[in-house]
Every structure is written in C-alpha cells, then in structure tokens.
C-alpha positions, 0 to 999 in steps of 0.5 A: 814513155808518153801518155798512160796505157792502162789495161786490166783483167777482172777474174771474178771467179778468184775475186781479183782485178789485175791491172797493168799501167805504163807511161806517164800517170797524171791525175786525169788519166788515172781517173778516166781509167778507173771510171772505165773499169768501174763501169765494167759489168764484171766489176764490183766493190768487193774485188781485191787488186794487183796493181803494176806501176812498175812502168810508170812515171808519176807526174802527180803532185800532193794536191793530185793525190789528195784529189784522187783520194777524194774521188775514190773515197766518194766512189770506191773506198768507203763502199762495198766490202773490205778488200785489199790492193797490192801495188807493185813499184820499182822506183823510189818515186813510185814508192813515195807516190804510193805511200802518200796515197796509202797514208791519205786513203787511210784517213778517209774511213776506207774499207781498203787495205793497201800494201806496197811491194816490189815483186808480184810473188810477194804481193800475191802471197799477201792477197792470199788467193788460193783458187788460182796459182801465183804463176797463172796470175803472173802469166795473166799480168804479163799478158797485159803488157802486150 
C-alpha cells in the first residue's frame, strides 16, 4: 500500500455519504480528501456517513488526531444538524486510531456521534437507513473499491 486512495459517493436522497479509503492514511492526505468532499455541491452538514477504513494503514500520531479533531471541530463537527458516522475497521491499530479520534471529538461539543464496527451490515443497522436496502449500500461501497 502506498499513499491514500479515497473515494466517496453522496446519496443525498438517503442522507448518506459512503466513503472507501485504502493505502496509508496521514493527516494531510485525509484533510485534503475531506476538503474535496465538503466542497461537493451535494454535500451538506446533515449527512450520515459510512466510512470504510478496513484497507488503511494509519500513519498518524496522537498529535495528528488532536489536530484533525481541531480542524473538524472548526469546519464540521459543531455545525449543521446532528448526524451519525459509522466507521468500519478490521485491525487493532485501526480500532485504536478510530477510538482515540472518537474520544477527542466527544470533547469538542460535537453534533456527531461516531461508532466503530467490524461489519458493514452492523454499521448500517446502527445508521438505521430505511430508504435503501443494506445490500444496495454494501454494493455501492464495494463499487468504490474499483
């Protein structure tokens, strides 16, 4: 794996963003991706997210996590409507990084609730999206890998 490859699809009609990431995630590359996503005309601050980090190697420090929460708090976490983010992980290091981020963002008066999952099905059940089937969402998420 090298670099960070990030793809997303906004399903505005279902109030959902699906993200797929692979490669090496560093602070700057992820911030660049987020800036691109939030500049998309379909994006708005009330969207729930399904974020797949299963194919990512985190190359971040505790300081990077703190900086990212600071950036997100200023740009995203404390604005808009309440929303949920389901994060998919598959390794202990991914879980640790996601958990540290979750703890830090909870300290920022965030309007976002983050939960960490190992399966798409469980994450989507938690997001409770009724307007599209779980199988359709998983299919879309898988298509982002190619």
